[in-house]
N, C-alpha and C positions, 0 to 999 in steps of 0.2 A: 404678171402684175407690174405696173410701171415702177421704176426705181424710186421715184419720189414717194410713192405710197408705201413701199417696203421700208424706206428710211423712217417715215412717219410712224408706221406700225412698231418698228423696233424701238423708237424713242418712247412711245407710249407704254410699251411693255416694260421697258426698263424703269420708267417712272412709277408704274403701278407696283412693281416688285419692291420698291423702296418704301411703300406706304405701310403704316401699321395695320393690324387686322381690322381695327375699327374704321380706319379710313378706307380700306378696301371694301368693307361692307357698305359704307356710305356711297361709294362710287357705284357699286353693283345695284344698290337700292335706287339710287338716282337714275341709273340707266333703265331699270325696270319701270320706274314711275314715268319717265319720259316716253318709253314705248307704250305704256298704258294710256298716257295722255293722247298720243297720236291715234291710237285705236279708238279711244272714246270720242275724239273729235270727229273721226270718220263716221262713227255710229250715230252721232248727233245730227248728221246731215239727213238721216232717215226720219220721216215724220213721226213715227210712233216708237217710243222707247218702252219695251216690254218689261224692263227691270232697271233699277238704278245702276249707273256706272260705278266703277271702283272709287272715283273721286266724289261721288254723290252719297256715299254711305253716311248715314246720319242717325241721330237719336230721335227721329220722328218728330213728335210734338214737343220734345224736350229741347230747350235751348242748349247749344253746344257747350256752353260754359257750365251747365248743370249736369251733364251726362255722368261724370265720374261720381258726383255726390249721390245721384239717384241710384246708380248701380250699387254703390256701397250700402245705401239704405236698404235696397232690395235684398242684398246678401244677408244683412243683419236681421232681416225679418224672419229668417228660417232657423229652426232649431238645429242642434248639432247633428251631423250626418251619422246615421246608424241608430238613431233614437226613435225614428218613426214619428217625430213630432210634427213635421211640416211647418206651415206658417204658424208662428207663435200666437199672434193676435188675429183671429179669423175676421174680426171687424175691419181689418185693413185690406182684406182680400181684393175687393173691387178696385181700390186705388192701386194696389200692387200689380194687378193684371193689366191695368191701363198703362202703368209705367213699363212693365215687361214688354208689351207689344210696341211701345214707342222705341224701345231699345233694340228689338230683334227684327222688326218688320223688313227693314232694308236688307238685312243679312238673309232673311228667309227668301225674299224675292231674288236677290242676287245669286244665292247659292243653291236654291231648290226650285223655285217657281212660284206661280200665283195661287196654287192650291196648297194650303198649309195643312196637309194631311198625308197619311200613308195609304197604300193600297197593295193588294196582292198583284203579282204579275201574271197575266193570262198567257197560256201557251201560245207561242207564235206571234205575240203582240209585244210592242215596246212598252216602256213604263208610262209614257204619256197617254197612250191609248188605254192602258189598264187603269190609269188614274181617272180618265173620263168615264170608263165603264163602272168604276166604283161609285162615282157620283150619280150616274144614270140609274143605277140600281135603286137609289132613293126615289127618283122620279117614278119608276115603275111601281114601287111599294105604295107611294102616296096616291097614285091613280088620278093625278090632276091633269087638267087640259086647258086649252085656250079659254080665257074668260075667268079662270080661277085666280085667286091671290094666295101666294105661298110665302111663308116666313122662314128666312134663314137665320137661325139663332146663333149668333157669333160668326159673322160672315167673313172676317178677315179682309183681304183685299178683293174678295169676290170671285175667285176662281170657280168653285162649285156653283155659285149663284148664276154665273154666265152659262155654264153647262146646262143646268136644270131649266133655266128660262128658255134656252135655245131648243132643248129636247122636247119640252112640254108645250111651249107657247103660252104658258101661264105667266102672270106678272109676279116676279119674285122681289120681295122686300128684304133687304139685308140689314141686320142690326149688329152693331159692334160698339164696345165701350170706348174705342180709341178713335179720336178725330183724324189722326194721320191716316188710319186705315180707311176711314170714310172717304177722304180726299183721293187716296190711291184707287179705291174701288170705282169711284165715279169716273176717274180719268180712264181707267181700263174699259169700263162699260161704254164710254163715249167712243173711244178709239177703235174698239172692236165691233161697234155697231149694235150693241145690245141695250143701249140706254132706253129705248122705247118700252122694253119689257122689264126694267129694273128700277128700283128705288133703294137708296142706301141712307140710313139714318144713324146718328149716334144715340146710344141709350144703354141703360143698364138692364140686362135680361132678368134681373131679380125684381125689377119694377118697370115693366115695359110701357112705352108711350103709345099704346094701342087700345082701341075700344074692345069691349067684350065681344066674343063670337064674330070676329071680323076677318078670319082667315080660313081658307078651304083646306089647308094643309100646312105642316111645319116640319122642319128638319134641323138637325144639328150635327155637324161633322167634327168630332174631336174638339168640342167647344164647351159643353156644359160641365166638363171635368173641372173647369175653373171656378165653378160656383162653390161658395162656402158650405151650402146645403143643397143637395140635389132636389129635395122636395120643394124648395122655394122656386127654382127656375122651372121645374116641371109644372108646378102649380100655375105659374104665369102663362106657360104654353097652353095648359088646359083652359085657362080663362079666355085667351084670345082666339081659340079654335071654335069653329062652328060645331054644333052637335053632329056626331057621326064622322067628323074629320079625323085624320090620322097624324101622328107625330112619329117620325123615324129618326133615331139618333144612333150615331157611332160613338160609343163610350170608351174612354180609357179606364181599364179595370185591372185588378189583380185576378188571376185565374185560380182554379182549384189546386194548382200546383204550388201556389205561394204558401210559404210557411213562415208565419210571423215570429217563430222562435229561431229561424235560420238567419244568422247575422248577415250572410251574403245576400239573401233575398231582401232583407230590410235595407241594407246599404244601397242596392240597386234602385229600390223604390224611392228612397230618400233623394238620391241623385236625380232621378227622373222628375220628381216633384219640383225640386229646386231649379233645375235647368229648363223647366217648361211653365213655370208660373202656376203650379197646382197647389191648393191648400193641403191636400192629402190624396191618397189613392183609395178608391172604393173597390169593393168586390162587385162582380157582375150581379150577385144576388141582392146587394144593397141598392143597385140601380133599378132592378126589377121592382123591389119593394117600394122604392120612392115613387115610381110611376103609379102603382096600385094605390098607394096611400092618398094621392091627390085626386083620385077618381078615374084614372085611365083603366081601360081593359087591356090586358097583355095579349097581343095577337101573335107575336113571335119574339123569341129570344135566341140569338145565334151568334157565335163567335166567328166572324168572317175570316179571322186570321188563320183558322185551322179547318174551315168548312170544306175546302176543296183539296183533295190529295194531289191534283195535277198542277196547281198554281205555285209559282215561286213565292216564298214567304215575303211578307211586307218589309222586313228589316234588311233584305238583301240589297235593295237600292241604297239604303243608308250605309251599309257596309262597303258597297262599291264606291260611294262618295268618299268614305274615309281613306280609301287607298290612294286617292289623289288630293286629299285635303291639304297636303303640304303646299300645293300651288296657291290656294286661297290664303293659307296662313302666311306665305311669303309676301303676298300682295298686302295683306292687312298689316303685317309687321313692318314692312317698308314704309307704308303710308303713315303708320304711327311714329316710326323713327324720324321721319321728315316733318312731323307736325302737321300732316295733312288730314288726319282724322281727329274728331273731338276726343279729348282725353276720356278714357273709360271704354271707348268702343273696342279697343283691342281686347280688354278683359271680357267684354260681352261675347266677342267671337271665340275667345278661349273657352268660355263656359259652354257655348253651343257645341264646340268640337268635343269637349269632355263628355257632355251628356249624350252625344250621339253614340258613344261607346257603351254607355249605360243602357240606352234603349236597345241596342243590339244584344247586349247581355240578357236583358229581360225577355227579349223575343226568342233568343236561342235556347234559354233554359225553360221557356214556356210559362214563366210566372206572370208575364205582362202581355196584355193585348190592347192596342189602340183602336180596336174596331169591333167591340162587342155590340152587335146590332139589336136594338129594341124597336119593335113596331108596336106603338101604343095607339089606342083609339078612344076618342071621347064618345061616351054612349050617345046614341041617337036621342032626339027629343022625345020626352015622355018615358024613356027607359031609365031605370034606376042604375046608378053606378055600382 
């Protein structure tokens, strides 16, 4: 190394050692942010950005100045942990879910991907391939084909929507309560070349903006768990389906191993509800009964989480993510420290990291499943429900 560089390095090292711990952290954080900035700048030269950059993490549809207040209000809407209360005022559920997805959508895309759900890992396949297979199972169950119109109930940013439209050739219509997700889904659909087979609209799945008997099939992937009452959303799906059409849903449920008198079980479920925008946790039997109550025939009820003895459990991917989550936390904390994140976003990220551990706990002890599959069918014309 040239002497001039050695002298410069020694001078900088000496100056750095004289700094206070806070000043040292600021320097390290600044260096990290500058490095991220250069990486992000290079990534922006590519036409399609599959996820937000670190500098683009936002509160979605919420103004930056309102993020902290909205997050504080969201927190206050839940009962005390360990009580099993969930959202205190169920009439606020739709609004709270909209706020929740504005707060978390960028983090989900940034840290997880475009498909906001879990999946078992198939032997010899990676997680992304297994994710697509999990989505494609729904296409097979629905039996839809080109020329059909399919409804995605709670589509997020459209990851599964794009898979199912591509696999089947059917036209998939995505419905989400959150306008930011509508915009993101349309962007991805266009950039990935799936726009001709997709439509995305904003709407409340408790009061869908669609005509009666207008869809050849419908599905929901870890979405209807947000409904204050399952019967309401299932009833709307029943209404918009054609006679004989099927509805396939992956439901978040408590399993037979859940014991409501076990404080540890209750704590885990309360944390899962709070960290994921759920009003409460239903049992798989309650989900079955809700479908039957609105007129569906139950074709199949199966917990995909434990259906195959050869698949790696769904929570393993989340557990692996937690092993390196310190990297994302360092980035988020540095951006927060330097004032480059909206106030409140660090707290949102902290919540997601916290609840990831709760989800793993629920998966490992067998009390929780995010993928209890129900295949429901609307009776054919002329047949009594």
